[in-house]
N, C-alpha and C positions, 0 to 999 in steps of 0.2 A: 765253566765256560762252555765245555762240550755238551753238557746236558741241556744248558740253556739254548744252544744252537739246535739241538734235536727238537726241543719244544717249539722253537721259532719255525723250523722247517715244517713240522706237522701242522702248525697253525696256518702258515702261508699256503700249504696245500689245500686246506679247506677254504681259505679266503679266495684263492685263485679259482677254485671250483665254483664258488658263489658268484664272483664278479664276472667270470668269463662264460658262465652258463653251461660249460662243458668240462668234464674231467680231463679230456684230451686237450690240454693247453700247455704251452711251454713252461709257464710258471709252476703249475701243479706238478708236472713231471720232474722239473728241476729240483724243486723243494722236497718232494717225496724221495727222490733218488738220494739227495745229499743228507737228508735226515737218516736214511738207512745206512749210508756210508759212515757217517760220524758215529752213529750208535754202535755199529759192528766193530768199528775201530776202537771205540772206547772200552768194550768188554774184552778186547785182545785175547781171544781164544787161540788154541793150537800154537802156543808159544809165540804169538805175534807180539812185537814190541809195542809199547804204548807211546804215541807221539808226545812231544813236549807241548806245554800250554801255549807257547809262542807259535807253534805250527797251527794249532787249532784256531788261534786268533787270526792268523792270515786267512785261513779258509773261511772263517765266519765273516770277516770283512768282505771277502769275495762274494759270498752268498747274499749278504745284505745289499751289496752294491748291485748285484744282478736284479734283485727284487725292486730296488729303487729305480734302476734304469727302465725296468719293465713298466712300472706304474707311472713313472714320469712321462713316458711315451703315451700311455693310455690317457693320462689327464690332459696333457698338452695337445695331443693330436686326436685322441679318441679313436673312432673306428675308421678315420680317413686314411687313405694310403699315402704314405710319405714318399714324395718324389721331388728331386731337386728342381725339376722343370715345372712343377705345379705348386701353386700357393696352398699352404696348409689350411688356410682359412676358407678355402672353397667348399661350398655345400653341395657340389655335384661330383659324382665319380662315375667312371665308365665300367659297366658290367659286361664282360665278354663271355660267350659260350664257346667251348672247345670240344673237340673229339680227338681220340687217339689216332695217330697216323700209323695204321697197322703195316703198311707197305715198308715204311722206313724202319719200323721196329723189327719186322722179319729180316730185312736186309742186314741190320746190325747184328742180329743173332747169327746169321750165316757167316758174317765176317769174323765174329768172335769164337764160335764153336771150334774151328780148326786149331786155334791157339790152345784152347782148353784140352782138346784131344792130344795134341803134341805133348803138353805138360803131363797129362795122365800116363801116356806111354813112357815118358822119361822116368816117372816115379815107379811104375810097375817094373821097368827094366832094372831099376836100382834095388828094389826091396822085394819084388814079386807080389803075388796075390795073397790075400787073407790076413794082412797085418793090421794091427789096431791103429787108431788115429795117433796115439802117443808115439809109435814108431815113425809114422809119416812126419809128425811134427819134429821129432828128433833129427830126421833127415834134413828138414828145412832149416833147422838151427845149426846144423853142422858147418864145418869149414869148407867142405867141398861144394862146388857149384853144380847142382843137379841139372839145371836147364842151360843148354847152350843156345844162344840166340845171335842172329846177325844184327847189324846196326839198324837195318830197316825194321826187323821184327821188334827190336827194343823200342823204337820210336812209335810204332803202331800200338804196342802194348801201353806205353806211357800216355800217349795222346788220345787213345780211343778205347781199347779193350778194358783197361782197368776202370776208367770213368763209366763205361757202359755197365759194368758189374754193379755199380751203385744205382744207375738209372733204371734198369730193367725191373728190379723187384717192386718198387713203389708203383710203377706203371701197370704191372701185371696185377697187383693188388687192387688198384683203381679200376682196372678192366673187370675184375672178378666181381666187385661189389657195386660198381657204378656204371659199368659198360656192358658190352654184349656177352661177356664171359666166354671169351674165345678159348676153346679147349686146346687148340694147336699151340697157342701162345703159352698157356699154362704148362703144357708138356715140355716145351722148349726151356722154360724157366726151371722146371724141376730137374731136367737133365743137366743144365749148366750148374745148378746148385750142387748136385751130386758130384760132378766132375771137379768143382772147386773145393769141395770138402775133402775129396781124396787126393788132391794135389797140394793142399796146404796143411791138412791135419787139424784144421780149426773148425769151430762151430759158429763163428761170427756170421757167416753168410746165411745160415739157417735161422739164427736168432733174429737177424735183420728182417728176413722174409716174414717170419711170424709176427714181428713187431709191426711191420707195414700192414699186414692183414688185419691185425687187431685195431690199429689206428683208423684205417679207412672204414672198417665196419662200424666203429663207434661214431665216427663223423657222419657216415651215411645214415645210420640209424637215428641219430639225433635230428637230422633234417627230415627224414621220411616220417618220423613219428608225429610231426606237426600236421601232416596231411590227414584230411577227413575222408578221403576216398577209400572205399572198401578194398579195391584191388591193391592199393599201396599197403594197407594194413595186412592183407593176406601175404603179400610178398615179404613184408617185414618179419612175420612169424616164421615163414619158410627159411629166410636168411638167418634168423636167430638159431633155429635148429641146426642148420648147416654150420654156423659159426661154432656152436658148442662141439659138434663132431670134429671140426678142424682143430679146435683147442685140445681135445683129448688126444687126437693123433699126433699133433705137434708136440705136446708135452712128452708123449711116449718116445717119439723120435729124438727129442732133445735129451731125455734121460739116457737113451741108448748111446748117443754121441758122447755125452759127458762120461759115461762109464767106460766107453771105448778109449777115451782119452786119458782118464784119471784112475780107472779101476776102482778099487774099494775106497780110495781117498777122494771120491767125487764130492762128497759133502764138504770136506775140508778145502778142496779146490774152489768150489763155489764161494765158500766163506772168504777165502783169501782174495778172490776177484773183487769183491765189494768192500772188504775191510782194509786192504793194504794201501789204497791210494794216499791217505794222509801220511803214513810212515814212509812210503816211497817218495812223496813230495819232500819230506823232511830230509831224507838221505841225499837228495839231489841238490838241496839248497846250497851246501858248501861247495859242491862242484860248479854250480851255476855262477857263484860269486867270482870264480876264476876267469870267467868269460866276460866280454863287453856286453853292455845292455843291447838288446835287439831292437828296441824302439819300433816294435811291430813286425819285425822280420821273422820272429818265431811263430807268432800267431797267424801271420799271413804267408807263411812258407808255401802253402798250397797254391797261392797266386804267383809267387816269385819263382819257385823252382821250375815250372814249365818255361817261363821266360828265360831263365838262366840256361836251361837245357837247349832251347832253340838257338840262343845266341852262341853258345859254345860249339854247337854242331853245325852251324851255318856260316857265321862270320868270325868264329874263333875269338869271341869276346865274352868275358864273364862279368857277372855282377861284382860289386866291391868285395874286398877280402873279408869284411865284417860279416857279410852274408854267408860266406863259406864257413866261417867259424861257428856261426849260429846253426847252420845246417848240419855240420859235423856233430855239434852238441845234441841236436835232436836225434840224429842217427845213433849216437852213443847211448841214449836212453833205452833203445831197443836191444842193444847188443851187450851192454855192461850189466852184470848181475849184482844186486845189492843184498846185504844181509838185512832181512826185515823181522827176524825172530831167532830164537835159539834153534840152530840147525835148519833155518829156513832162508832160502835165497830166491830172488825173483827179479824180473826185468819188466820194463814198460810200466803201464798203470800209474803214470805220474800225475794224471788229472789235467784238466784244462787250466787250472790255476797255476800249474808249473810253467806253462807256456807264457801266461801273463806275467809271471814272476821273472822269467828270462828277459822279457821285453822292457820291464820297468821296475823290477823288484816289488816292494809293497804297494807303491803308487800305481804300478802297472796292473797289479791284481785288481785294485779298486776301479781304475778307469776302464780297463778292458772288460771287466764284468758288467759295468754299467752299459757300455756300448753293445755288448752281446745281448743284454736284456732288451735294449732298444731294437736290435735286429729281430729278435724272436717275437716281440710284441707286434712289430710292423708286419711280419710274415703272417702272424695269426689274424691280424685285422684284414689282410688281403683275402684269406680263405673265408673269413666271416662275411665280408662284403660281396665277394664274387665266388660263390661255391660252384666250382667246376672241376672236371677231371684234372686239368692242368694245375690249378691252385692247390688242390688236395695233394697231388703228387709232390709238388715243390714243398708244401708244408710238411709232408712226411719226411722228406730228406732233411729239412731243418730240425724236425723233432727228434729224429734218430741221432743227430749231432748233439742235441741237448742230453739225450739219454747216455751217450758215450762220454760225457764230460768227466765221468769218474775215472776214465782211462786215458783220454787224450783230448785234444781240441781239434775237431775235424777240419777246421779251416786251415790247419797246418798240413793237411794231406792233399796232395795235388789231385788225386783221383776224385776226391769228394768235391773239391772246388770246380773242377772241370765238369763234373756231373751236374752241378747246379747251373753251369753255363749252357751245357748241351741240351738239357732236358726240354727246353722250350721247342727244340726242333722236332720232337716226337709228338707234337700236338698241332692241330690246325684249327684256326678260328672258324666258327660257323655263323656267329652273329655277334652284334655289338649294340649296346643300348646305354644311353646316358640317364642316370637315375639321380633324383634329388634326395639328399640325405636328410 
């Protein structure tokens, strides 16, 4: 069953590349990722436990359901943009042009940077200079609260600073490949990335930054390559050389960060990152069964938690008790460590399918995966129909969520959801045209 799943994922990767005309599409990324995850899990190196056949069966049904939802949307809606207020059968759609609102972007950086500086000072005062990322990460995972915050600080962090950390990277990547390549903006982004790395001990922010740069370059290249103008061709060649240089530097930095975090066990750590989601999912299944079904509250926790936070801190009213139980379960997946192999323990990395399982068990995995496939296809059709800095930035946010399905479901994270809501305010419309499809 697991080998058949790997073959299916590889086949759908190429099918997606063929039908969507670009390798950077949600279906190909999703299938390639899960083909790798299932394969690495199946060979169970470094004493990793081999998941049960029933666990692989649930994952396979989820993968097939995502593919079904994706192509059902493509067949029924095509490249039209699905909106509840517009008839799907319409043969006209609106094409809008946007540009980045640099003033608002600069202002957002100025608001967030003091928070990053304060956190950096707190970390330095706790462990001093010159420590590795593993030491910093150990500090973050300890029982002591390193950061002291007021109620106002916590609110600003939750409702703006954390969401902006998701927003800034794709916008800077879009500006670099499709905009005016603002150096001040790039410097601000690099500075904030460094501060976040040294206040969390993680590599995620840098990996996301490189992921966005890669995606935007591939999307811009596929569009520019259609042009016959000589100046566009020359620009594309220069961008290609610059892209290769960025890739080399990025891989070197990523290798350094990984070694700083894991030392000589870096290769084993990378293997566990991508191989352990199936066994982690299996370990949590028994725990999940002790909780009520979430009926969407786990997968949509990113929407519900800010509402609950505002209600609790304004009118002292909370969402139903079931939501609190589901929220506590989600938090538990980050703090409780599970045995995933002989002498190997780990936390998190439960995969998106675990959130779907919390919401509706096996049926939840199937239905939620289909809906997620629909969402991803609809987002891809928007960037295909209306190629603009805004649509590309939004698409990159959705695509990074697809990439992270091996670890979590990003719609369960409030900062990711708020980023998708806020990102539209960092662009301004310059023109609008109605086009016949």
